[in-house]
C-alpha positions as CSV (number, residue, x, y, z in Angstrom):
1,X,2.8,2.4,35.8
2,X,5.7,4.8,36.1
3,X,6.4,4.9,32.3
4,X,3.0,6.0,31.4
5,X,3.5,9.6,32.2
6,X,6.8,9.9,30.4
7,X,5.6,8.3,27.3
8,X,2.5,10.5,27.3
9,X,4.6,13.6,28.0
10,X,7.0,12.5,25.0
11,X,4.1,12.1,22.6
12,X,2.6,15.5,23.7
13,X,5.8,17.4,23.1
14,X,7.1,15.8,19.8
15,X,5.6,16.0,16.4
16,X,6.9,13.0,14.6
17,X,6.7,10.2,17.0
18,X,7.6,6.6,16.3
19,X,8.0,3.6,18.5
20,X,11.7,3.5,17.7
21,X,12.1,7.1,18.9
22,X,10.2,6.6,22.2
23,X,12.2,3.3,22.9
24,X,15.4,5.2,22.5
25,X,14.2,8.0,24.7
26,X,13.0,5.8,27.4
27,X,15.9,3.3,27.2
28,X,13.6,0.4,26.5
29,X,13.0,-2.3,23.9
30,X,10.6,-1.8,21.0
31,X,8.4,-4.7,22.5
32,X,8.1,-3.0,25.9
33,X,7.0,0.4,24.2
34,X,4.4,-1.5,22.1
35,X,3.1,-3.1,25.3
36,X,3.1,0.3,27.2
37,X,1.3,2.1,24.2
38,X,-1.4,-0.6,23.9
39,X,-2.0,-0.5,27.7
40,X,-2.4,3.4,27.4
41,X,-5.0,2.7,24.6
42,X,-6.9,0.4,26.9
43,X,-6.8,2.8,29.7
44,X,-8.3,5.4,27.3
45,X,-5.3,7.8,27.5
46,X,-4.1,7.4,23.9
47,X,-5.6,6.7,20.3
48,X,-3.4,5.1,17.6
49,X,-4.4,5.7,14.0
50,X,-2.8,4.0,11.0
51,X,-1.5,6.6,8.6
52,X,0.0,4.1,6.1
53,X,0.4,0.4,6.2
54,X,3.8,0.9,8.2
55,X,3.3,4.2,10.1
56,X,1.0,5.2,12.8
57,X,-0.1,8.5,14.4
58,X,-0.2,8.7,18.2
59,X,-2.9,11.0,19.6
60,X,-3.6,11.9,23.4
61,X,-7.3,11.5,24.4
62,X,-8.8,14.3,26.6
63,X,-8.1,11.9,29.5
64,X,-4.5,11.6,28.5
65,X,-4.1,15.5,28.3
66,X,-5.6,15.6,31.9
67,X,-3.1,13.0,33.1
68,X,-0.2,15.4,32.0
69,X,-1.3,18.2,34.2
């Protein structure tokens, strides 16, 4: 998918990443971003950790980092 690389790049360059910020940057809806993020998790390129009940931390896996290069 063409958006995967852009989302991974955005996550790698920003410190405080939210779905809303990614959606604004990409010009997509929150639902579309949620779908993309979960596909990246399924592909093994991204991990999502729950920080609090309402906030998440997005972490690139080694495979995700390689995909950036």
